[in-house]
Residue, then its C-alpha position, 0 to 999 in steps of 0.5 A: m255828531r258823536l259818531l263823527i267825533l269818535s271816528l275822528l279821534v280813532t283815525v287821527t294819530m299823533y305821537a307827540q306830547t301835547f303842545y296846547v295849554l289846557t285854559g278855558v276848557d271848562k267842559y266836554d263830553p267824556l267817552v271811553d271806547i274799549a276793546p271788546e274783551l275789556e268791555i267790563y272795564k269801561e264803567d271803571i274807567m268812565e268813573l275815574m274820568l268823571d271823578m277827575s272832571k268833577e274835582l277839576g269843575i269841569d262840566t261833562s253834560n252834552h257837549p259833543s263839539r269838545v270830547l275827552a276821550f280814552l281809547i284802548t286798542r289791542f295790537s300785536l307786534g311779532e309775538t308781543m301782544g298788548y293794549r295801546a291806551e290813548l287819552v285825547l281831547g278833541e275839539y273844534m278850533k279856528r284856522q288861520g284864513v278859514k271861517e269855519s272851525v276844524f276838528a283838531l286834537s289839542y291833547m294826546d297821551l299814549h301808552t302801551v301795556v304788554e299783555d300778561d297775567d296782570i293785564e287788567d290791573n295794569l290797564i286800570d293803573t295806566a288809565e288812572n295815571m294818565l288821568i293824573k298826568f291830565s289833571s296836573q297839566y290842566k291845574d297848572d295851566n289854569k291856576n291864577l296865582s300871584d305868580t302869574k301876570a294876569g290878563i296875558t294873551h298873545e296879542n298883548f304879551a309884548l305890551q303887558m310883559e314890557y318886551e321891545t317889538d323893534y330890534e333897532i330900538a331894542l339893540a340901542r337899549a341893550k348897547k346904552e344899558g350894557k346888557e345882552l338882548f334876550i330875543f323871543m322869536s314867535s309866530s301868530y299860530c304856534p301853539w308851543c309859543r302860546k305854551l312858552e308865553n303862558r307857562l313860563l315867560s308870563k311868570v313874575d319871577i322869571n320876567k323879573k330874572i330876564k329884565a334884570e340881565y337882558i334887554p327882552v324883545m319880541l319878534n315875529f318870524s313872519r314879518k322878517n323885520f330883523p337881521k337876517q341871521f335870525r331867519e336861519i332857523a324857521l322853527t318857533p319859538t326860538l330864543y336868542i341871547v345876543d352880544p349888542k356890541t357885535e350882534k353875535i348870537e351867543h346862545q340860541f334855543v329852539g322850542y319849548s323847555s320845561k321851567d327847570d331847563f329854562l331857568h338853567i338857560l337864563k343862568 
């Protein structure tokens, strides 16, 4: 099983930032696979991984179905030589319409280090920084603070956050209250949508700000129970600010935004 997982991790490549939140990741097996000439640094990197995992309270004993792997491979591009460092979290996940779980990468960070006289020190520094980045996202995704409304899931998001789910009802409210529509176009199997829900929209302060200015409505793109103008962009999440009198789209934003970017959107 461990060799199979390692093989999958090595052969699957994804050049994008992680779009999954790191909630519920309470156990995994740490794994270091490093270029042979750097083998002496394997224990150092493993120690860094174990220290970080201990700090986060993650169980690292014999959980091969989920692996946090640090992979360092040598590369050459013309006359440039160096190493590619990857930190990936691989685990089994459910796919829509399929009973069996599939192995997928739910986190990936990639850095390249050009070969020079300080290559070993640079690699260790890179590994440490990548683990700090993972730890920071883990803490941010799993913190249980008063600024986040508790018990939010995708299934109950609209109910718990008091979003309308019917466009016509939301439109009538917006006209009556003299507010614009804030439309959150989502879909059931959209990891970026979950990230937007968990990390931004469920924040009490952000939810309060949205409701002060807008009538929020959450729509599922696959159901098509909304006007055709909202079907032109098939990507989710997409946010729309709509004038209720004309139903004209005043602003639209595609994809996930950081908190600072999102707050700028609301201004």
